[in-house]
C-alpha positions in Angstrom: -153.6 -16.6 -43.4 -154.6 -13.2 -41.5 -158.4 -12.2 -41.4 -159.3 -11.3 -44.9 -162.0 -8.7 -45.1 -164.1 -8.1 -48.4 -163.4 -4.9 -50.0 -165.5 -2.0 -48.7 -168.6 -0.9 -50.5 -168.5 2.8 -51.7 -171.2 4.7 -49.9 -173.6 6.2 -52.3 -176.1 8.9 -51.5 -178.9 8.7 -54.1 -180.7 11.8 -52.9 -177.9 14.2 -53.9 -178.6 14.7 -57.3 -180.5 13.1 -60.4 -177.6 12.4 -62.6 -178.4 9.2 -64.3 -174.8 8.4 -65.3 -173.5 8.8 -61.7 -176.4 6.6 -60.5 -175.5 3.8 -63.0 -171.8 4.2 -62.4 -172.6 3.7 -58.6 -174.7 0.6 -59.3 -171.9 -0.8 -61.4 -169.4 -0.2 -58.6 -171.6 -1.8 -56.0 -172.1 -4.8 -58.3 -168.5 -5.2 -58.8 -167.6 -5.0 -55.2 -170.5 -7.7 -54.2 -169.0 -9.9 -57.0 -165.6 -9.5 -55.6 -166.7 -10.3 -52.1 -168.3 -13.4 -53.4 -165.2 -15.0 -54.9 -164.0 -18.1 -53.3 -160.7 -19.7 -53.8 -161.0 -23.4 -54.5 -158.2 -26.1 -54.5 -159.1 -29.4 -56.3 -157.3 -32.4 -54.8 -159.1 -35.2 -56.4 -161.8 -36.1 -58.9 -163.8 -39.1 -59.7 -164.6 -40.0 -63.4 -165.8 -43.1 -64.7 -163.3 -45.3 -66.8 -165.6 -45.0 -70.0 -165.9 -41.4 -69.8 -162.2 -41.0 -69.3 -161.5 -43.2 -72.4 -164.0 -41.1 -74.4 -162.6 -37.9 -73.3 -159.0 -39.0 -74.3 -160.2 -40.3 -77.5 -161.7 -36.9 -78.5 -158.7 -35.3 -77.3 -156.4 -37.3 -79.8 -158.7 -36.7 -82.7 -158.8 -33.0 -81.9 -155.0 -33.0 -81.8 -154.5 -34.2 -85.4 -155.9 -31.2 -87.1 -154.2 -29.0 -84.5 -150.7 -30.8 -85.4 -151.4 -30.3 -89.2 -151.9 -26.7 -88.8 -148.8 -26.3 -86.5 -146.9 -28.1 -89.1 -148.1 -26.0 -91.9 -147.3 -22.7 -89.9 -143.8 -24.2 -89.0 -143.2 -25.1 -92.7 -144.3 -21.7 -93.9 -141.9 -20.0 -91.4 -139.0 -22.2 -92.7 -139.9 -21.5 -96.3 -139.9 -17.7 -95.6 -136.5 -18.0 -93.8 -135.2 -20.0 -96.9 -136.6 -17.4 -99.2 -134.7 -14.5 -97.4 -131.4 -16.2 -96.6 -131.4 -18.8 -99.3 -131.6 -22.4 -99.4 -128.1 -22.9 -98.7 -128.6 -21.3 -95.2 -131.0 -24.0 -94.3 -128.8 -26.9 -95.4 -125.8 -25.7 -93.6 -127.3 -26.3 -90.3 -128.0 -29.9 -90.7 
């Protein structure tokens, strides 16, 4: 990659007026540019996790997937019921 420079901070002259809104806007802009300059890209290549913690995490994931699946099944069933109500039940049976 070529040399990347952080974004230039705006130059603010605080002595040229007493407008509080302008002052706060300038402060917010400086904070934004400072935060943008501090962003660092990270690429994760490996992580080390104990086997017990991995099993615990996967069990929690499986338990959380059950209600999510039930909710999705109810949404899917409701949509098919609406299609059946609009087009008639024969429309649904013709495609099976």
